[in-house]
Legacy VTK file of the C-alpha trace (Angstrom):
# vtk DataFile Version 3.0
C-alpha trace
ASCII
DATASET POLYDATA
POINTS 111 float
0.022 0.010 0.045
2.895 2.428 0.946
4.401 1.764 -2.506
1.174 2.604 -4.382
0.842 5.683 -2.459
4.566 6.646 -3.091
4.160 5.883 -6.848
0.882 8.186 -7.120
2.347 10.953 -5.086
5.572 10.924 -7.411
3.276 10.828 -10.588
1.135 13.797 -9.251
4.138 15.844 -8.397
5.870 15.124 -11.428
2.951 16.094 -13.441
1.977 19.188 -11.242
5.896 20.389 -11.532
5.569 20.283 -15.565
2.366 22.244 -15.860
2.885 25.803 -17.436
2.350 28.665 -15.119
0.230 31.171 -16.431
-0.344 34.531 -14.531
-3.166 37.037 -15.271
-3.096 40.749 -14.199
-6.159 42.241 -12.389
-7.457 45.225 -14.078
-8.720 47.908 -11.759
-9.714 50.500 -14.328
-10.632 50.015 -17.727
-7.790 50.329 -20.445
-8.579 51.638 -23.927
-7.754 49.536 -26.819
-7.785 46.225 -25.016
-9.224 43.377 -27.085
-10.887 41.623 -23.892
-10.302 41.841 -20.240
-7.868 38.982 -19.979
-4.409 40.243 -19.668
-1.666 37.750 -19.172
1.599 38.539 -17.594
5.114 37.814 -18.363
7.350 37.066 -15.349
11.318 37.762 -15.328
12.896 34.423 -14.972
10.073 31.974 -15.813
11.173 29.688 -18.355
8.990 28.739 -21.265
7.559 32.384 -21.896
7.965 33.910 -25.280
9.454 37.412 -24.962
7.942 40.412 -26.603
9.267 41.288 -30.131
9.782 44.839 -31.059
9.330 46.091 -34.502
12.007 48.685 -34.211
15.635 48.253 -34.239
17.571 49.277 -31.243
19.066 52.423 -32.703
15.368 53.522 -33.694
14.235 52.667 -30.339
17.070 54.773 -28.890
16.174 57.506 -31.301
12.379 57.440 -30.385
13.063 57.360 -26.476
15.412 60.469 -26.636
12.857 62.529 -28.841
10.054 61.705 -26.561
11.699 61.272 -23.299
14.622 63.534 -23.454
15.652 63.212 -19.767
18.441 60.463 -20.388
20.009 62.557 -23.089
20.058 65.659 -20.845
21.350 63.582 -17.793
24.122 61.319 -19.472
25.517 60.681 -15.884
22.148 59.480 -14.560
22.109 56.157 -12.869
19.148 54.169 -11.577
16.868 51.397 -12.050
13.291 51.424 -13.277
10.666 48.872 -14.341
8.270 49.930 -17.118
4.991 48.155 -17.267
3.712 47.718 -20.838
0.317 46.404 -22.088
0.003 45.024 -25.370
-3.032 44.211 -26.995
-3.986 41.048 -29.215
-3.151 43.219 -32.526
0.367 44.035 -31.131
-0.449 47.433 -30.171
0.784 49.186 -27.000
-2.098 50.353 -25.049
-0.452 51.194 -21.696
2.789 52.244 -20.658
3.722 53.586 -17.163
6.558 53.301 -14.672
5.993 50.445 -12.222
8.144 51.746 -9.410
9.753 54.761 -8.161
13.252 56.110 -9.525
15.187 58.712 -8.073
13.647 61.232 -10.756
10.099 62.501 -10.359
10.395 63.586 -14.045
11.034 59.875 -15.107
8.146 58.492 -12.739
5.747 60.708 -14.468
6.115 58.907 -17.857
LINES 1 112
111 0 1 2 3 4 5 6 7 8 9 10 11 12 13 14 15 16 17 18 19 20 21 22 23 24 25 26 27 28 29 30 31 32 33 34 35 36 37 38 39 40 41 42 43 44 45 46 47 48 49 50 51 52 53 54 55 56 57 58 59 60 61 62 63 64 65 66 67 68 69 70 71 72 73 74 75 76 77 78 79 80 81 82 83 84 85 86 87 88 89 90 91 92 93 94 95 96 97 98 99 100 101 102 103 104 105 106 107 108 109 110
C-alpha cells in the first residue's frame, strides 16, 4: 500500500511540476484598446515564456526614446533602475505604458 501511495504521489508531483504557470493581471480601471479583459503577465526568470518582439531596431528605439523622453540625453551621468509596465493588445499595439516603481527622478516617474 505504501508503494502505491508513493508512486501516486510521485506521478502527481511530477505532473504538477511540468504544468505551465500562467499569470493574469487584475485590471482595476478600464484600459482603452484592449481586445478583452484577459491580460496575461510575463514574469522575469520564468522559463518557457516567449519574450515580446519589438518591430523597431535598437537604434530606432533609442532615437524614439531620446526624442519623446529627453531626460537621459540631458542627464547622461544618471544611473538608476526602473521597471516599465507595458500592456500590448492582441493586435500587437501598445495600449498602456507606465513606470511600475519609483526612481530617483520625479520626471521619469511621471512618464
